[in-house]
All heavy atoms as an XYZ file, in Angstrom:
1012
protein
N      95.595    125.612     96.131
C      96.481    125.894     97.247
C      97.698    125.065     97.197
O      97.841    124.091     96.487
N      98.733    125.626     97.901
C      99.990    125.007     97.927
C      99.963    123.949     99.085
O      99.302    124.168    100.141
C     101.103    125.969     98.253
C     101.368    126.889     96.989
C     102.500    127.871     97.245
O     103.339    127.615     98.048
O     102.458    128.867     96.578
N     100.821    122.902     98.983
C     100.976    121.962    100.051
C     102.428    121.927    100.476
O     103.303    121.821     99.575
C     100.489    120.557     99.561
C     100.827    119.521    100.649
C      99.056    120.509     99.211
N     102.694    122.006    101.674
C     104.089    121.931    102.215
C     104.308    120.624    102.870
O     103.484    120.138    103.654
C     104.354    123.032    103.225
N     105.371    119.886    102.548
C     105.654    118.660    103.112
C     106.951    118.742    103.876
O     107.979    119.246    103.335
C     105.767    117.484    102.057
C     106.169    116.178    102.645
C     104.468    117.390    101.275
N     107.004    118.344    105.098
C     108.224    118.354    105.894
C     108.448    116.935    106.483
O     107.519    116.137    106.513
C     108.138    119.394    106.956
O     107.038    119.129    107.852
N     109.633    116.705    106.919
C     109.969    115.397    107.498
C     111.102    115.501    108.514
O     111.808    116.586    108.568
C     110.428    114.451    106.390
C     111.620    114.883    105.653
C     111.700    115.660    104.622
C     113.002    114.461    105.910
N     112.999    115.911    104.148
C     113.831    115.113    105.023
C     113.525    113.691    106.906
C     115.192    114.969    105.046
C     114.956    113.485    106.924
C     115.755    114.173    105.937
N     111.226    114.536    109.313
C     112.253    114.415    110.291
C     112.527    112.953    110.571
O     111.595    112.126    110.448
C     111.981    115.223    111.568
C     110.897    114.715    112.367
C     110.663    115.504    113.708
N     109.471    115.107    114.432
C     109.386    114.090    115.300
N     110.429    113.280    115.488
N     108.242    113.874    115.894
N     113.687    112.574    110.993
C     113.965    111.137    111.316
C     113.080    110.739    112.517
O     112.920    111.535    113.532
C     115.441    111.187    111.695
C     116.003    112.380    111.077
C     114.927    113.400    111.090
N     112.662    109.551    112.523
C     111.886    108.948    113.646
C     112.788    108.527    114.757
O     113.862    108.021    114.512
C     111.087    107.743    113.192
O     110.440    107.115    114.263
N     112.335    108.781    115.925
C     113.084    108.273    117.164
C     112.613    106.803    117.495
O     113.196    106.214    118.349
C     112.824    109.155    118.387
N     111.587    106.341    116.788
C     111.008    104.996    117.141
C     111.344    103.882    116.135
O     111.300    102.751    116.498
C     109.511    105.135    117.242
C     109.078    105.999    118.384
C     107.584    106.051    118.522
O     106.882    105.112    118.169
O     107.067    107.127    119.018
N     111.689    104.285    114.930
C     111.914    103.294    113.918
C     112.988    103.835    112.883
O     113.217    105.056    112.885
C     110.654    102.760    113.209
C     109.840    103.852    112.507
C     110.141    104.126    111.160
C     108.977    104.578    113.196
C     109.436    105.120    110.502
C     108.225    105.557    112.542
C     108.502    105.876    111.226
N     113.538    102.962    112.051
C     114.527    103.406    111.075
C     113.773    103.899    109.894
O     113.446    103.208    108.936
C     115.415    102.145    110.689
N     113.454    105.157    109.882
C     112.804    105.842    108.823
C     112.453    107.304    109.268
O     112.961    107.811    110.238
N     111.553    107.873    108.456
C     111.239    109.263    108.663
C     109.767    109.454    109.027
O     108.940    108.636    108.642
C     111.562    110.095    107.374
C     113.050    110.055    107.078
O     113.864    110.213    107.954
N     113.341    109.839    105.793
N     109.427    110.565    109.690
C     108.050    110.967    109.866
C     107.771    112.095    108.914
O     108.649    112.958    108.702
C     107.918    111.504    111.313
C     108.243    110.525    112.460
C     108.210    111.251    113.767
C     107.334    109.352    112.365
N     106.653    112.069    108.304
C     106.230    113.054    107.275
C     105.035    113.790    107.676
O     104.147    113.256    108.295
C     105.984    112.429    105.918
C     107.297    111.814    105.336
C     107.624    110.495    105.598
C     108.072    112.515    104.498
C     108.779    109.933    105.058
C     109.255    112.044    103.964
C     109.574    110.734    104.249
O     110.678    110.149    103.703
N     104.980    115.112    107.357
C     103.847    115.913    107.586
C     103.576    116.790    106.352
O     104.453    117.447    105.810
C     104.069    116.875    108.812
C     102.925    117.782    109.075
C     103.175    118.623    110.338
C     104.028    119.797    110.064
N     104.080    120.764    111.235
N     102.337    116.756    105.941
C     101.871    117.508    104.812
C     100.802    118.477    105.256
O      99.984    118.102    106.093
N     100.833    119.710    104.847
C      99.867    120.680    105.252
C      99.585    121.647    104.130
O     100.471    121.998    103.367
C     100.129    121.333    106.588
C     101.382    122.216    106.553
C     101.732    122.730    107.984
O     101.993    122.013    108.844
N     101.677    124.048    108.053
N      98.379    122.215    104.083
C      98.036    123.156    103.163
C      96.684    123.755    103.481
O      95.973    123.273    104.362
N      96.360    124.848    102.838
C      95.098    125.535    103.036
C      94.316    125.352    101.674
O      94.827    125.677    100.640
C      95.297    127.002    103.322
C      96.010    127.166    104.744
C      93.940    127.749    103.316
C      96.346    128.569    105.112
N      93.132    124.838    101.868
C      92.272    124.575    100.663
C      91.140    125.598    100.667
O      90.517    125.919    101.635
C      91.712    123.168    100.704
C      92.819    122.057    100.798
C      92.167    120.726    101.007
C      93.596    122.048     99.433
N      90.739    126.013     99.454
C      89.610    127.030     99.348
C      88.253    126.251     99.382
O      87.564    126.159     98.419
C      89.853    127.674     98.017
C      90.540    126.596     97.208
C      91.434    125.875     98.190
N      87.981    125.598    100.532
C      86.773    124.791    100.624
C      86.376    124.840    102.122
O      87.179    125.128    102.983
C      86.987    123.393    100.185
N      85.149    124.456    102.378
C      84.666    124.389    103.796
C      85.350    123.244    104.464
O      85.615    122.196    103.785
C      83.162    124.243    103.845
O      82.824    122.900    103.401
N      85.555    123.321    105.739
C      86.191    122.184    106.464
C      85.348    120.866    106.343
O      85.904    119.834    106.164
C      86.203    122.599    107.925
C      86.223    124.112    107.876
C      85.440    124.449    106.614
N      84.043    121.047    106.291
C      83.173    119.818    106.143
C      83.399    119.172    104.679
O      83.425    117.944    104.688
C      81.684    120.203    106.264
C      81.361    120.622    107.657
C      81.783    122.027    108.078
O      82.088    122.850    107.185
N      81.861    122.274    109.346
N      83.602    119.984    103.718
C      83.800    119.327    102.388
C      85.195    118.657    102.302
O      85.354    117.653    101.711
C      83.699    120.401    101.267
C      82.240    120.779    101.004
O      81.330    120.088    101.457
N      82.048    121.921    100.326
N      86.159    119.289    102.901
C      87.542    118.732    102.942
C      87.486    117.452    103.723
O      88.049    116.373    103.339
C      88.537    119.698    103.573
C      89.940    118.993    103.769
C      88.700    120.921    102.676
N      86.814    117.413    104.895
C      86.675    116.262    105.728
C      86.027    115.142    105.056
O      86.372    113.965    105.161
C      85.913    116.688    107.059
C      85.967    115.524    108.015
C      84.822    114.880    108.529
C      87.080    114.963    108.717
N      85.259    113.977    109.427
C      86.595    113.961    109.524
C      88.478    115.192    108.707
C      87.388    113.184    110.363
C      89.263    114.420    109.444
C      88.738    113.391    110.315
N      84.977    115.369    104.257
C      84.310    114.375    103.475
C      85.246    113.677    102.568
O      85.075    112.435    102.289
C      83.110    114.921    102.704
C      81.879    115.221    103.584
C      81.323    114.037    104.366
O      81.265    112.960    103.741
O      81.059    114.203    105.589
N      86.245    114.341    102.053
C      87.233    113.675    101.162
C      88.290    112.927    101.829
O      88.877    111.948    101.170
C      87.858    114.800    100.286
S      86.804    115.612     99.106
N      88.643    113.178    103.122
C      89.737    112.546    103.794
C      89.345    111.598    104.865
O      90.206    110.750    105.275
C      90.803    113.543    104.236
C      90.223    114.425    105.326
C      91.392    114.395    103.071
C      91.251    115.384    105.988
N      88.152    111.683    105.379
C      87.872    110.877    106.618
C      87.852    109.366    106.204
O      87.430    108.989    105.169
C      86.542    111.301    107.203
C      85.280    110.990    106.402
C      84.092    111.519    107.214
C      82.809    111.254    106.351
N      81.641    111.773    107.109
N      88.341    108.614    107.171
C      88.497    107.158    106.930
C      87.170    106.419    107.286
O      86.938    105.978    108.386
C      89.562    106.742    107.873
C      89.512    107.691    108.993
C      89.008    108.997    108.389
N      86.275    106.320    106.281
C      84.958    105.644    106.488
C      84.763    104.709    105.281
O      85.118    104.984    104.194
C      83.782    106.576    106.704
C      83.949    107.404    107.962
C      83.640    107.499    105.520
N      83.979    103.601    105.569
C      83.595    102.678    104.459
C      82.728    103.442    103.531
O      81.797    104.192    103.988
C      82.942    101.465    105.115
N      82.872    103.301    102.228
C      82.089    103.973    101.246
C      82.358    105.443    101.084
O      81.620    106.112    100.375
N      83.415    105.881    101.755
C      83.765    107.292    101.679
C      84.430    107.683    100.364
O      84.637    106.847     99.437
N      84.737    108.969    100.227
C      85.398    109.463     98.997
C      86.844    109.138     98.853
O      87.414    109.280     97.753
C      85.200    111.004     98.967
C      83.731    111.443     98.897
C      83.719    112.942     98.949
C      83.091    110.957     97.612
N      87.507    108.754     99.908
C      88.976    108.508     99.815
C      89.315    107.483     98.783
O      90.355    107.716     98.052
C      89.435    108.030    101.205
C      90.953    107.809    101.317
C      91.691    109.153    101.543
N      93.105    108.944    101.609
C      93.869    108.895    102.731
N      93.251    109.022    103.894
N      95.140    108.712    102.706
N      88.588    106.432     98.611
C      88.892    105.457     97.628
C      88.713    105.976     96.136
O      89.156    105.395     95.282
C      88.120    104.147     97.808
O      86.674    104.457     97.687
C      88.410    103.456     99.112
N      87.954    107.043     96.037
C      87.668    107.644     94.701
C      88.884    108.427     94.190
O      89.088    108.471     92.985
C      86.490    108.479     94.757
C      85.196    107.826     95.307
C      84.258    107.310     94.243
C      82.962    106.867     94.785
N      83.002    105.574     95.510
N      89.545    109.142     95.065
C      90.629    109.993     94.597
C      92.046    109.525     94.995
O      93.026    109.922     94.344
C      90.421    111.434     95.112
C      90.532    111.563     96.596
C      89.556    111.536     97.528
C      91.752    111.802     97.336
N      89.985    111.750     98.766
C      91.374    111.912     98.736
C      93.075    111.909     97.058
C      92.290    112.010     99.759
C      94.020    112.142     98.055
C      93.608    112.204     99.394
N      92.189    108.731     96.029
C      93.520    108.273     96.458
C      93.901    107.003     95.835
O      93.342    105.901     96.233
C      93.540    108.205     97.981
C      94.917    107.982     98.609
O      95.803    107.567     97.851
O      95.055    108.230     99.807
N      94.810    106.986     94.889
C      95.193    105.753     94.194
C      95.880    104.777     95.083
O      96.039    103.640     94.684
C      96.120    106.136     93.003
C      95.411    107.006     91.938
C      96.376    107.398     90.805
O      97.541    107.097     90.860
N      95.789    108.058     89.838
N      96.269    105.201     96.286
C      96.909    104.306     97.256
C      95.995    103.615     98.161
O      96.410    102.801     98.986
C      98.009    105.025     98.003
C      99.126    105.497     97.118
O      99.654    104.733     96.330
N      99.605    106.703     97.340
N      94.685    103.902     98.077
C      93.728    103.323     98.852
C      92.677    102.562     97.952
O      91.926    103.148     97.238
C      92.968    104.237     99.813
C      91.900    103.619    100.614
C      93.907    104.957    100.727
N      92.709    101.232     97.966
C      91.818    100.439     97.129
C      90.497    100.273     97.855
O      89.421    100.423     97.230
C      92.457     99.099     96.804
C      91.636     98.311     95.844
C      92.317     97.032     95.391
C      91.480     96.288     94.410
N      92.167     95.087     93.986
N      90.503     99.926     99.125
C      89.266     99.654     99.865
C      89.504     99.970    101.360
O      90.571     99.991    101.839
C      88.871     98.212     99.721
C      87.472     97.911    100.167
O      86.581     98.871    100.166
O      87.196     96.788    100.552
N      88.363    100.293    102.015
C      88.355    100.631    103.370
C      87.120    100.005    104.015
O      86.008    100.219    103.495
C      88.373    102.147    103.558
C      88.473    102.551    105.045
C      89.680    102.703    105.623
C      87.275    102.760    105.746
C      89.717    103.086    106.947
C      87.374    103.125    107.149
C      88.658    103.251    107.691
N      87.310     99.221    105.025
C      86.159     98.535    105.691
C      86.209     98.622    107.192
O      87.288     98.596    107.725
C      85.985     97.130    105.204
C      87.117     96.207    105.606
C      86.996     94.840    105.025
O      86.012     94.121    105.376
O      87.870     94.355    104.244
N      85.122     98.649    107.807
C      85.013     98.648    109.269
C      84.859     97.174    109.697
O      83.966     96.525    109.302
C      83.836     99.526    109.803
C      83.739     99.397    111.267
C      84.033    100.981    109.394
N      85.810     96.725    110.522
C      85.777     95.365    111.029
C      84.897     95.309    112.242
O      84.080     94.392    112.432
C      87.217     94.838    111.358
C      88.088     94.916    110.105
C      87.153     93.411    111.952
C      87.653     94.137    108.953
N      85.059     96.297    113.116
C      84.239     96.308    114.327
C      84.048     97.824    114.741
O      85.058     98.558    114.853
C      84.826     95.585    115.440
C      84.107     95.637    116.757
C      84.660     94.862    117.894
O      85.804     94.298    117.713
O      84.073     94.894    118.974
N      82.832     98.264    114.965
C      82.587     99.571    115.541
C      82.550     99.444    117.069
O      81.621     98.726    117.611
C      81.278    100.118    115.025
N      83.485    100.015    117.701
C      83.629     99.950    119.172
C      82.684    100.980    119.827
O      82.121    100.754    120.894
C      85.119    100.043    119.543
C      85.858     98.865    119.005
C      85.238    100.119    121.115
C      87.357     98.907    119.168
N      82.634    102.146    119.224
C      81.739    103.216    119.703
C      81.446    104.058    118.475
O      81.813    103.737    117.355
C      82.457    103.988    120.782
O      83.414    104.833    120.218
N      80.738    105.166    118.746
C      80.422    106.072    117.566
C      81.688    106.743    117.095
O      81.656    107.346    115.997
C      79.288    107.001    117.895
C      79.585    107.899    119.035
O      80.512    107.589    119.835
O      78.943    108.948    119.148
N      82.802    106.759    117.833
C      83.996    107.450    117.405
C      85.209    106.544    117.214
O      86.194    106.982    116.729
C      84.383    108.555    118.412
O      84.611    107.986    119.668
C      83.308    109.581    118.485
N      85.107    105.258    117.712
C      86.282    104.362    117.643
C      85.865    103.091    116.892
O      84.802    102.495    117.177
C      86.741    103.986    119.093
C      87.887    102.992    118.985
C      87.149    105.252    119.858
N      86.774    102.679    115.987
C      86.471    101.486    115.184
C      87.814    100.786    114.809
O      88.814    101.371    114.831
C      85.644    101.801    113.954
O      86.318    102.749    113.185
N      87.615     99.483    114.495
C      88.743     98.712    113.958
C      88.507     98.678    112.480
O      87.426     98.276    111.988
C      88.763     97.253    114.525
C      88.806     97.299    116.067
C      89.921     96.533    113.975
C      89.963     97.942    116.680
N      89.478     99.055    111.659
C      89.337     99.213    110.256
C      90.386     98.466    109.425
O      91.559     98.360    109.942
C      89.278    100.654    109.842
S      87.989    101.617    110.671
N      90.027     98.006    108.277
C      91.047     97.365    107.344
C      91.079     98.210    106.127
O      90.115     98.513    105.488
C      90.592     95.972    107.071
C      91.488     95.262    105.990
C      90.984     93.797    105.796
N      91.802     93.144    104.842
C      91.504     92.867    103.570
N      90.306     93.295    103.099
N      92.298     92.215    102.766
N      92.343     98.573    105.740
C      92.545     99.370    104.516
C      93.405     98.477    103.609
O      94.376     97.901    104.063
C      93.275    100.656    104.819
O      92.549    101.357    105.830
C      93.501    101.543    103.614
N      93.025     98.427    102.314
C      93.859     97.715    101.360
C      94.415     98.690    100.337
O      93.795     99.692    100.075
C      93.065     96.609    100.678
O      91.957     97.117    100.026
C      92.624     95.543    101.667
N      95.583     98.335     99.824
C      96.176     99.151     98.783
C      96.427     98.252     97.522
O      96.599     97.034     97.705
C      97.616     99.725     99.292
O      98.458     98.619     99.510
C      97.426    100.586    100.522
N      96.491     98.855     96.413
C      96.704     98.040     95.221
C      98.211     97.724     95.060
O      99.061     98.320     95.718
C      96.250     98.978     94.028
C      96.504    100.344     94.632
C      96.211    100.265     96.093
N      98.490     96.819     94.204
C      99.911     96.518     93.836
C     100.449     97.793     93.185
O      99.728     98.595     92.663
C     100.029     95.298     92.955
O      99.384     95.523     91.739
N     101.797     97.845     93.139
C     102.445     99.031     92.576
C     103.668     98.601     91.798
O     104.134     97.465     91.868
C     102.759     99.968     93.724
N     104.203     99.558     91.013
C     105.419     99.327     90.189
C     105.298     98.104     89.393
O     106.123     97.172     89.434
C     106.624     99.346     91.090
S     106.956    100.844     91.959
N     104.268     98.073     88.537
C     104.017     96.950     87.615
C     103.962     95.589     88.349
O     104.552     94.621     87.981
C     105.090     96.868     86.565
C     105.049     98.090     85.621
S     106.159     98.086     84.243
C     107.764     97.728     84.988
N     103.299     95.638     89.556
C     103.071     94.492     90.425
C     104.361     94.003     91.184
O     104.370     92.893     91.672
C     102.384     93.289     89.664
C     101.067     93.726     89.183
C     100.332     92.587     88.569
N      99.059     92.992     88.011
C      98.394     92.431     87.046
N      98.862     91.281     86.565
N      97.267     92.869     86.647
N     105.418     94.788     91.119
C     106.583     94.343     91.860
C     106.325     94.462     93.386
O     106.774     93.682     94.085
C     107.786     95.242     91.441
C     108.194     95.010     89.999
C     108.955     95.042     92.409
C     109.194     95.936     89.482
N     105.470     95.417     93.736
C     105.067     95.626     95.114
C     103.706     95.008     95.201
O     102.764     95.391     94.546
C     105.100     97.144     95.581
C     106.469     97.647     95.368
C     104.561     97.244     96.917
C     106.586     99.136     95.697
N     103.522     94.010     96.117
C     102.309     93.359     96.314
C     101.250     94.239     96.973
O     101.541     95.164     97.670
C     102.506     92.074     97.230
O     103.440     91.277     96.644
N     100.010     93.898     96.772
C      98.933     94.593     97.515
C      99.133     94.466     99.012
O      99.582     93.413     99.491
C      97.631     93.910     97.056
C      98.017     93.152     95.791
C      99.425     92.841     95.896
N      98.829     95.448     99.702
C      98.946     95.534    101.212
C      97.667     95.606    101.873
O      96.670     96.137    101.290
C      99.832     96.713    101.626
C     101.184     96.811    101.017
C     102.166     95.840    101.549
N     103.540     96.193    101.180
C     104.303     95.414    100.471
N     103.836     94.316     99.897
N     105.501     95.805    100.218
N      97.591     95.180    103.110
C      96.416     95.369    103.988
C      96.955     95.882    105.349
O      97.978     95.456    105.787
C      95.600     94.136    104.071
C      96.256     93.013    104.876
C      95.361     91.810    105.139
O      94.169     91.900    104.960
O      95.892     90.808    105.576
N      96.209     96.765    105.897
C      96.498     97.426    107.132
C      95.266     97.297    108.043
O      94.174     97.596    107.636
C      96.917     98.884    107.031
C      98.077     99.083    106.086
C      97.906     99.196    104.747
C      99.395     99.159    106.657
C      98.970     99.330    103.866
C     100.413     99.289    105.813
C     100.250     99.411    104.468
N      95.439     96.888    109.354
C      94.366     96.821    110.266
C      94.762     97.791    111.363
O      95.797     97.663    111.995
C      94.173     95.382    110.862
C      93.005     95.348    111.862
C      93.860     94.421    109.745
N      93.870     98.761    111.623
C      94.161     99.848    112.597
C      92.937    100.047    113.486
O      91.790     99.881    113.116
C      94.429    101.160    111.863
C      95.669    101.012    110.974
O      96.775    100.790    111.545
O      95.554    101.178    109.719
N      93.237    100.592    114.701
C      92.176    101.147    115.517
C      92.181    102.641    115.179
O      93.222    103.300    115.099
C      92.390    100.899    117.017
C      93.752    101.467    117.514
C      91.306    101.497    117.867
N      90.980    103.118    114.837
C      90.777    104.522    114.349
C      89.864    105.259    115.238
O      88.748    104.755    115.608
C      90.248    104.530    112.905
C      90.057    105.986    112.367
C      91.132    103.742    111.965
N      90.229    106.481    115.677
C      89.349    107.344    116.406
C      89.066    108.550    115.558
O      90.016    109.088    114.899
C      89.935    107.706    117.742
C      91.201    108.471    117.668
C      88.901    108.550    118.586
N      87.845    108.975    115.452
C      87.509    110.231    114.791
C      86.727    111.161    115.792
O      85.933    110.694    116.623
C      86.588    109.963    113.604
C      87.297    109.277    112.414
S      86.394    109.298    110.883
C      85.071    108.080    111.306
N      87.110    112.400    115.712
C      86.420    113.351    116.683
C      86.262    114.693    115.959
O      87.071    115.156    115.134
C      87.390    113.495    117.862
C      86.829    114.395    118.947
C      87.496    114.202    120.235
C      86.800    115.105    121.230
N      87.003    114.726    122.580
N      85.164    115.386    116.375
C      84.943    116.739    115.934
C      84.846    117.611    117.145
O      84.167    117.228    118.049
C      83.651    116.845    115.050
C      83.440    118.246    114.534
C      82.419    118.270    113.391
O      82.012    117.269    112.975
N      82.201    119.459    112.956
N      85.522    118.716    117.142
C      85.543    119.578    118.294
C      84.612    120.812    118.046
O      84.172    121.099    116.991
C      86.957    120.161    118.508
C      87.950    119.046    118.896
C      88.642    118.310    117.927
C      88.133    118.763    120.227
C      89.495    117.296    118.270
C      89.086    117.732    120.624
C      89.721    116.993    119.646
O      90.506    116.024    120.015
N      84.263    121.427    119.189
C      83.275    122.598    119.146
C      83.791    123.689    118.206
O      83.050    124.447    117.650
C      83.026    123.100    120.529
C      82.227    122.134    121.338
C      81.891    122.630    122.778
O      82.029    123.871    122.950
O      81.482    121.835    123.594
N      85.155    123.865    118.116
C      85.635    124.942    117.242
C      85.672    124.602    115.801
O      86.096    125.311    114.944
C      87.067    125.423    117.765
C      88.080    124.283    117.555
O      87.771    123.154    117.066
O      89.264    124.498    117.839
N      85.164    123.417    115.459
C      85.098    122.932    114.085
C      86.222    122.108    113.573
O      86.161    121.577    112.518
N      87.271    121.904    114.420
C      88.322    121.031    114.037
C      87.874    119.616    114.005
O      87.105    119.148    114.850
C      89.524    121.226    114.986
C      90.690    120.356    114.578
S      92.172    120.527    115.601
C      91.813    119.469    116.932
N      88.356    118.832    113.021
C      88.061    117.413    112.934
C      89.403    116.638    112.804
O      90.370    117.195    112.278
C      87.216    117.178    111.661
C      85.837    117.883    111.748
S      85.110    118.089    110.107
C      85.691    119.833    109.889
N      89.377    115.451    113.364
C      90.600    114.634    113.368
C      90.261    113.201    113.225
O      89.187    112.741    113.620
C      91.507    114.927    114.512
C      91.172    114.345    115.873
C      91.646    112.842    116.001
C      91.824    115.181    117.004
N      91.219    112.499    112.645
C      91.202    110.992    112.764
C      92.637    110.652    113.160
O      93.630    111.204    112.616
C      90.831    110.361    111.387
O      91.829    110.571    110.414
N      92.740    109.700    114.017
C      94.016    109.228    114.459
C      93.945    107.683    114.434
O      92.933    107.109    114.782
C      94.327    109.710    115.869
N      95.025    106.989    114.055
C      95.026    105.580    113.992
C      96.373    104.982    114.358
O      97.415    105.652    114.326
C      94.676    105.182    112.566
N      96.311    103.695    114.678
C      97.574    102.934    114.919
C      97.276    101.452    114.622
O      96.120    101.048    114.726
C      98.213    103.184    116.270
O      99.507    102.668    116.316
C      97.393    102.527    117.422
N      98.318    100.745    114.393
C      98.231     99.296    114.028
C      97.628     98.490    115.256
O      97.855     98.787    116.382
C      99.595     98.799    113.719
C      99.699     97.321    113.415
O      99.212     96.971    112.308
N     100.101     96.535    114.361
N      96.892     97.535    114.910
C      96.271     96.631    115.911
C      96.027     95.262    115.246
O      95.889     95.149    114.045
C      94.927     97.231    116.460
C      93.854     97.177    115.405
C      94.502     96.461    117.679
N      96.038     94.264    116.047
C      95.661     92.933    115.563
C      94.188     92.686    116.045
O      93.779     93.106    117.159
C      96.541     91.817    116.094
C      97.952     91.888    115.522
C      98.848     90.784    115.963
O      98.307     89.681    116.328
O     100.082     91.021    115.933
N      93.351     91.961    115.203
C      91.985     91.810    115.617
C      91.550     90.323    115.189
O      91.861     89.989    113.988
C      91.061     92.786    114.983
C      89.763     92.902    115.568
N      88.753     91.972    115.276
C      89.186     93.712    116.485
C      87.674     92.225    115.895
N      87.936     93.328    116.664
N      90.929     89.590    116.043
C      90.579     88.228    115.700
C      89.606     88.104    114.456
O      89.593     87.099    113.782
C      89.873     87.656    116.925
C      89.542     88.863    117.766
C      90.529     89.944    117.359
N      88.858     89.205    114.245
C      87.916     89.098    113.075
C      88.568     89.439    111.809
O      87.932     89.472    110.684
C      86.750     90.082    113.333
C      85.807     89.679    114.478
C      84.700     90.751    114.628
C      85.168     88.280    114.207
N      89.925     89.748    111.846
C      90.576     90.163    110.607
C      91.976     89.546    110.517
O      92.983     90.202    110.656
C      90.728     91.707    110.521
S      91.164     92.262    108.854
N      92.088     88.198    110.366
C      93.321     87.568    110.196
C      93.909     88.015    108.848
O      93.257     88.474    107.987
C      93.027     86.078    110.240
C      91.648     85.995    109.755
C      90.945     87.300    110.236
N      95.263     87.748    108.674
C      95.909     88.109    107.407
C      95.210     87.400    106.245
O      94.862     86.218    106.372
C      97.342     87.655    107.564
C      97.544     87.689    109.034
C      96.249     87.309    109.640
N      94.976     88.140    105.152
C      94.261     87.593    104.025
C      95.207     87.124    102.940
O      96.273     87.774    102.769
C      93.302     88.694    103.447
C      92.276     89.159    104.422
C      91.303     88.091    104.857
O      90.656     87.442    104.062
N      91.272     87.837    106.174
N      94.815     86.034    102.223
C      95.697     85.624    101.162
C      95.831     86.716    100.040
O      94.955     87.583     99.870
C      94.944     84.363    100.509
C      93.784     84.116    101.396
C      93.609     85.235    102.365
N      96.935     86.742     99.388
C      97.172     87.719     98.280
C      97.440     89.095     98.736
O      97.476     90.067     97.956
C      96.095     87.686     97.282
C      95.849     86.301     96.670
O      96.797     85.609     96.340
N      94.595     85.952     96.488
N      97.595     89.289    100.068
C      97.933     90.647    100.683
C      99.164     90.424    101.575
O      99.248     89.405    102.225
C      96.773     91.232    101.427
C      95.651     91.731    100.584
C      94.562     90.903    100.317
C      95.712     92.996    100.074
C      93.511     91.360     99.578
C      94.644     93.417     99.274
C      93.578     92.707     99.035
N     100.022     91.445    101.622
C     101.046     91.511    102.673
C     100.552     92.410    103.760
O     100.026     93.490    103.505
C     102.304     92.123    102.028
C     103.413     92.403    103.103
C     102.851     91.251    100.880
N     100.637     91.901    104.950
C     100.108     92.684    106.121
C     101.071     93.755    106.407
O     102.270     93.593    106.708
C      99.882     91.732    107.308
C      99.430     92.374    108.615
C      98.061     93.063    108.572
N      96.917     92.287    108.218
C      96.096     91.669    109.104
N      96.326     91.795    110.405
N      95.105     90.944    108.636
N     100.613     94.985    106.334
C     101.439     96.156    106.676
C     101.217     96.570    108.070
O     100.302     96.123    108.789
N     102.106     97.397    108.554
C     102.085     97.962    109.918
C     102.092     99.490    109.890
O     103.044    100.046    109.430
C     103.315     97.402    110.683
C     103.432     97.923    112.080
C     102.860     97.120    113.117
C     104.057     99.044    112.414
C     102.995     97.500    114.404
C     104.172     99.488    113.702
C     103.670     98.749    114.709
N     101.096    100.088    110.511
C     101.105    101.586    110.581
C     101.503    101.998    111.993
O     100.978    101.486    112.959
C      99.641    102.096    110.351
C      99.275    102.129    108.854
O     100.097    102.417    108.016
N      98.016    101.933    108.559
N     102.450    102.867    112.004
C     102.752    103.614    113.268
C     101.632    104.601    113.545
O     100.817    104.856    112.673
C     104.117    104.256    113.167
C     105.258    103.274    113.238
C     105.797    102.710    112.058
C     105.752    102.923    114.442
C     106.846    101.794    112.111
C     106.823    101.971    114.493
C     107.304    101.412    113.341
O     108.341    100.544    113.387
N     101.598    105.128    114.724
C     100.579    106.219    114.969
C     100.590    107.283    113.993
O     101.628    107.750    113.514
C     100.924    106.699    116.409
C     101.598    105.574    117.063
C     102.399    104.891    115.963
N      99.441    107.572    113.396
C      99.266    108.547    112.362
C      97.926    109.252    112.446
O      97.074    108.876    113.205
C      99.410    107.891    111.013
S      98.255    106.574    110.715
N      97.699    110.225    111.655
C      96.411    110.927    111.682
C      96.325    112.077    110.723
O      97.248    112.433    109.997
N      95.096    112.626    110.609
C      94.781    113.750    109.774
C      93.943    114.723    110.625
O      93.092    114.380    111.469
C      93.882    113.329    108.637
S      94.661    112.362    107.465
N      94.250    116.050    110.421
C      93.519    117.096    111.096
C      92.941    118.011    109.999
O      93.544    118.292    109.005
C      94.455    117.995    111.960
C      95.014    117.322    113.139
C      96.254    116.544    113.061
C      94.395    117.355    114.333
C      96.770    115.950    114.064
C      94.999    116.685    115.399
C      96.156    115.954    115.295
N      91.756    118.436    110.277
C      91.145    119.455    109.403
C      90.752    120.625    110.301
O      89.863    120.504    111.193
C      89.911    118.868    108.706
S      89.119    119.955    107.509
N      91.544    121.734    110.116
C      91.346    122.875    111.044
C      90.808    124.072    110.274
O      91.445    124.490    109.300
C      92.753    123.243    111.693
C      93.330    121.967    112.354
C      92.605    124.382    112.634
C      94.739    122.118    112.774
N      89.662    124.578    110.670
C      89.105    125.759    109.924
C      89.981    126.938    110.218
O      90.586    127.099    111.332
C      87.733    125.971    110.659
C      87.418    124.752    111.425
C      88.736    124.052    111.718
N      90.151    127.813    109.178
C      90.887    129.049    109.287
C      89.909    130.155    108.960
O      89.012    130.027    108.176
C      92.124    129.117    108.377
C      93.045    128.035    108.781
C      91.762    128.910    106.937
N      90.072    131.290    109.614
C      89.188    132.455    109.302
C      89.221    132.789    107.806
O      90.237    132.801    107.157
C      89.767    133.574    110.140
C      90.575    132.896    111.187
C      91.115    131.642    110.629
N      88.005    133.057    107.331
C      87.846    133.502    105.908
C      87.708    132.343    105.014
O      87.696    132.458    103.784
């Protein structure tokens, strides 16, 4: 399938907002298994920008505090990063699945040595079933 990427300037920070979307020839559940933000999930297997993902605190069955780390890049010119976010995951009756996250500070996850603490603005992923 094709992927379309669009962008627009942010009204909240000096940068752009990006959106990627596409239709994949797979069941929504299989797609969701590849993209959902869970410890031990498939995301670290295929996404070279995600080195590790861990749950710091499970607040409920749908809300958690998570730490994501990224590897260094550009021959180590860019240091490894860590991001701490509050993440909500939800599945709707129509089959749509989503994860939404935003930056948070948490006492159980102070900045770690050898990582630069990154900051995520509100972001998320949707997996929407389409007929056929």
